[in-house]
N, C-alpha and C positions, 0 to 999 in steps of 0.2 A: 420353389422357383426353378431350380436346376432341372427337376423332373419335367416341369411344364415346357421348358425350352427344348429339352431333348425330344419330347413328343411333338412339338411344333416343327422342329427341324426334320424329324422322320416323316411327318405328314407332308411337308413341302417337297421333300425329295421323292416321296412316293408319287405325288401328283405329277412332278416333272418326269418321273420314270414312265408313267402311263402315257404322257404326251409324246415322249421320245419314241416309245414302242409304236405308238399309233402313227408317228411320222415315218419312221424308217422300216417298220414291219419286219424285224428280224425273226428268224426261226428260233424258238426257245426250247431248250431241253432243261428240265428240272430234275434234280436228284435228291432223294431222301432215304432214310433208313437209320439204323442205330450203329451200324458197323460198315466202314468202307466208303463213306460218301466222298471224301476228298480224293482217295485213290481212284475211285471210279470217275470222278470229274476230270482228273489228270489224264486218265486213259482215254476218255471220250475226246478231250481236247487234242490229244496226240493224233487220234484217228481223223478228226475233222480238219485239223490245221493243215493236213496234206492235201485237202480238197478245196477249202474255201477260207474266207476271212472270218475268224472266230475269236470270241473273247470268253474267258472263264472267270469265275469268282476267284479273286486273289486271296491267298492264304485260306482262311475259312470264313469269308464274308457270307454267312448263311442266315443271318438274323433279319428281323424286321427292318433294320436300317442297313444291314449289309447287302441285301439284294439291290436296293436302289443305288448303292455305291458302285456295284458292278455294272448295272445298266447304264449309269451315267458316266462310268469310267473315271471316277474321282476317288481320292484316298480317304482313309479314316482320319477324321479331324481330332479324335480323342477328346481332350479337354480344351482345345484351342478354338475359341469362338470365331477367330478370323479365318481359320481354315474352313470351318463350316459355312461361313458367309461366302467364301470363295467358291466352295462346292455348289452352293445354291445358284450363284451367278453363272458358273460354268454350265450347270444343268439348263438354265434358262437360255443361255447362248446356243447350246446344242440344239434346242428346239427351234429357236428363232432363225438361226442362220444354217445354211446347208453344210454338212460335214460328211466325211467318209466314215461310215458306221459299219460295224461288223454285220455279216449276213446271218451269223449264228451266235447265240448266247448260251453258255453252259453254266447253269446256276445250281449251286449247292443250297438246299433248303433244310435248315435245322429246326429242332423243336426244343425250346427251353422251358416254356410255360404252356399251360392249357390255352388253346385259342390261337397259338402262333400261326399254324398253317391255315386255319380257318380264315384268319385275316388276310394272309397272302392269297388264298384262293379267291377272295372277294375282288381282287383287281388284276391278278396275273393270269394270262391265258397262254397255254403251252402247246407245242407241237409234239413233244415226247416227254414222258415221265419214266424215270428209272427208280425202282424200289430195290434197295440193297437188303442185306440181312437185318433182322430185328434183334435176335439174340434172346437168351433166356432171361437175363436181367439187364434191360436196356439202360443206357446212360440217361440221366435226368428223371428217372422213374420216381425219385423222391417228391417231385412236384405234381404227381398225378395220383388220383385216388386208387388206381389199379393199373396193372400192365395192359389190360384190355382197353382202358381209356386212352392210354398213350398210343397204342397201335391204331385205334380209331382216329386219333388226331393226325397221325402220319398218313393214313389212307385218304385224308381230305385233299391231298395234293392231286389225286387222280381227277378230282372235280375241275381242275384247271385245264384239263385236256380239251382241245378244240375238237370239232367233229372230224372224224377220220384220224384222230391223233393216235400215237403209238405208245403202248404201255409195255415196258420192259421189266421183268420181274425175276428175282432170284428164286429159282424153283427148289433149292435145297432148304430154304427157310419156310416152314409151314405157315407162319403168320403172314409173311410177305406174299406167299402163293395164294393164300385165302383172299387177298385183296382183289383178285381178278373175278371173284364170284359175283360181285355187284356191278361189274363193268358192263355198260351197255354195249349192244352189238355194233354200235357205230365206231367203237374203238378197237384197233387191232392190238393183239397181245403177242409178245415174243418172250419165251422163258429161257433162262440160262442156268447152268449149274452142272454138278456131277451126277445128278439123278438121271436115271434112264428115262428117255422120253422127252427130255428138255430139248427145245429147238436148237440151242447151241450147247453142246455137251462137252465138258472138259474131262480129261483123263490123264493118267500117268504123270502127276506133278512130281518134280524131283529137283534136287539141288544141282546147280552147275558148279564145277570146280575147274580151276585153271591148271596148267601143266604142272605147277608146283604142288598141287594138292590143296590149295587154298580155296575156300568157298567163294563163288563169284556172282551167283544170281540164281534165277529159277528157270525151269524149262517144263513145258507141258504140251499136250496135244488138244486140239479141238476137232469135234466132228460136226460138220455143218453141210447140209445139202448133199449128203452122201460122200463127202470128202473128209479125210482125216489129215490135219495139217499141224506141223510143229510150230510152237511159239516160244521164244526165249527172251528174257529180260535180264539185263545185267545190273549189278549194283544194288539189288533189293532182295529181300527174303519174304517168305510168308504167303499163305494161301489167299490173304486179302488182295494181293496184287494179281493173283491168278483170277480171282473173282472179278476184280476191276476190269481186267482184260477181256474176260468172257462177256461182261456187261457191254463193253464198248463194241465188241464184235457183234453181239446180239442187236445192238442199236443199228450198226452199219447194215446188217442183214435186213432188219425191219424197214430201213429207209431205202433199201435196194441199192446200196453202195457196193462197190467191189470188195468182197471179203478178203481176198488175197492182198489187196492194197491196204486194207485196214490192219491186217496182221503185220505187214511190213512197216506200217507207221508206228506200231508199238515199240519198235526198236528205238524210237525217239521219245519214248515215254519218260517224261521229266517228272520224277516223283518228288512230291513236296517234302521238305525236311521233317524229320520226326515220325515218319511212317515206315517202319521196318527197313530203314535205309542202312546200307552197309558202309561203315566208315573205318578208316585206319586209326588204330589207337597207339599209345605209347608202347615201347618195348616189343614191337612187332606183334601187337595184339590186334584183334578185330572187334568192332563194336556194332551191334545191331541196335540202331537208334530208333526207338519207338516211343519217343517222349512227348508226342503231341498231346495225347490224352489217353485215358484208360477206362475200360469197363470189364466186367467179368468175362464176357464172351471174347473180347479182343485180347485180354491178358492171357486167357487160356490158349488162344490160337498162337500168340507170340511164344509162349512157353513150348508148345508143341513143335513149332518151327525150330526153336533152340535145340530141342531133343533130336530133330531130324538131321541137323547139320553136323558133319564130321569135322572135328577139330584137326588141325594140321599136325602131323607127326614131327618130332624133333629128329633131324637128319643124323645127329650123333648117337642118339639113343631112341630107337623106335618105340620103346615101351613108355617113353615119356611124352605124352600128348598134352596139348594145351587143355586147360581146365574150362569148364562151362560155368559162367558166373551169371546169376540172375539178380538184378537190382530192381526191386519192386516197391514203388511208392503207393500211398493211399489211393484208393478208388473212391471218388466223391459222388455225392448226389444219388446215393443208393437207398437212403432212408432206412426203413426197418430191415432191409436186406443186407445192411452193411456188414455185420459180424459174420453171418453165415457165408456171404460171398467171399470175403477175405480168407476165411478159414478154408473154404473149398479150393481157393487158388493155392494156398499153402500145401494142400494135399497133392495137387497137380505138380507143383514145383518139386516136391520131394521125390515123386515118382520119376520125373524127368531128369533131375540133377543127379540122382543116385548117390553112391557113396563118395565119389570124388568131386562132385559139384559143390558150388558155394552159393549161398543165398544171402543177400543184403536186403533188409527191409527199411523203409524210410517213412516215418510218420506214425502217429498214434494208432490209426486204424490198421496199419500194417502189422501191428503186434499179433493180430489174429492170423495173418499169413504165417508168421513164425510158429504160432501154436499149432496150426494145421500141419505144417511141415514136420514138427517134432512128433506130433501124434501119428504121423505116417511113417516114422522111423528114421527121419533125418537126424544126424548127429548134431548136437548143439554147438560143437566146436567149429562146425562149418557154416554157422549162421551168425550174422553180425547185424546189430540193430542201430539205427541212426535216427536222430531227431529231424534232420533236414537233408536235402539233396547235396548241399555243399559239403557237409560232413562226410557223406558217403563218397563223394568225389575225392576228397583229401585222403581218405583211407586207401582208396584204390590206387592213387598215385604211387604208393610204395608197396602195393600188394600185387598189382598186375604183372604177370610174367609173359615170356615169349610164347606166342601161339594161343594165348587165352582168347576165348570168345565170350564177350560180355553183352548181355541183353539188358537194356535200361528202359523201364516203362513206369508210367504213373499218370495220374490225372493232371490237368493243366496247372492247377494252383499249387501242385507239389514242386513245380519248376525243375523237373528231372533233367532238363537240358543242362543245368549247372553241373550235374554229375558227369555228363558226357564231355562238357567243356574241359574239365580237369584232366581227362585222360585222352583227349583228342590229339592226334599227332599234328595235324595241320591247323594250329590255333589261329594262324593269320587269316584263314578262310572261314572262321567260325560264323561270321555274319551271313555267309551264303549257305553253310552246311547245317546250321542249327535253327531250331524254331525259336520264336519269341526273342529276336535280337533287336527289336525296335527300342528306342530310348524309353518309350512309355512303359514297356514291359521291364526293362532293366532297372527303372527307378522304383518299381514295386518291390516290397520286401519279400 
């Protein structure tokens, strides 16, 4: 009965969404991929919000029911039937009576099960589609017969493009790039990445440091239309934010917007919590909070970023630098790839952390991370194992020292934000700074 009601509500909201789109005729940008969807959505929103009235998917409303929530501008009702009824009535009122409605919609489109995007493609028509990276072992691959089938599912979003629609593709990802092969001539294509020949080419990514030597953000250059321009973003780390910015600039270029204005708008890039966000920790430490979700590709990229960042030197003793600590939870929904993927991450972690670094693993699958790290030569005395994220956080409360740099990452259900919460300096602002702070999430075990 509960399943039937959920399907019924989703069906009604989807019908209302189609009616609302038909009435207000907003321009629609849809984003899919396995890595960087939310960051790209945020970067695109930053660029467009300086030009026009735009709405983006809140949090990660990217599912069959999440897309209608964004289109209608209503909240997730979770298990409250009264909220869902209110949402349906609001959707109806939006269609019946005139309202001020966004000129653009930026929608994040995810894939959880086979057929997800095919169903979306049956009713959603878009003006632009952005394909981010797919990665070697994509998230949710457990639910697909093969990697090829999952990639084919994601490519279905291209079928939503209107005539003369714009396709923006990550040229550094071979699987994403291959999706342009079947694109009809009526669609325009713009590529982005670090690969030579990309329409929007990135180069020289680096870490920004403040005057005191503390890491502050990222800086890189873009080459577009014969011009080489600098881009800087504060408060975040990681190549995923560089790629997100490149995608947003590629979109702006393809839509004939001013690229200089787009770059300037990225200074207001409001990064969602839990996506390589830099936070202040206890005891003058710094946290790289990447707790929203995890996959082998994203986890490897996060570790590589941890390796690139220089920890701050102690002013009294320059030989005493802050430690690099990686707290890695289980990566879920990998199916038969689970053991190998976790072990490979352990190998990467050992190489990056070196002799002085510290590794914390959280969850049963993360045991393979520990095994991979030990196999690569990391000393067991520098590795600590925990059953859950809260336990890891409690350990860190008494373990973290001045100038330590702590990366925290894991799949959603591992609730790694609980680890960050324990060592977060500004706990009063945790509702704003951390992911999954809604009561519905807090009430889950």
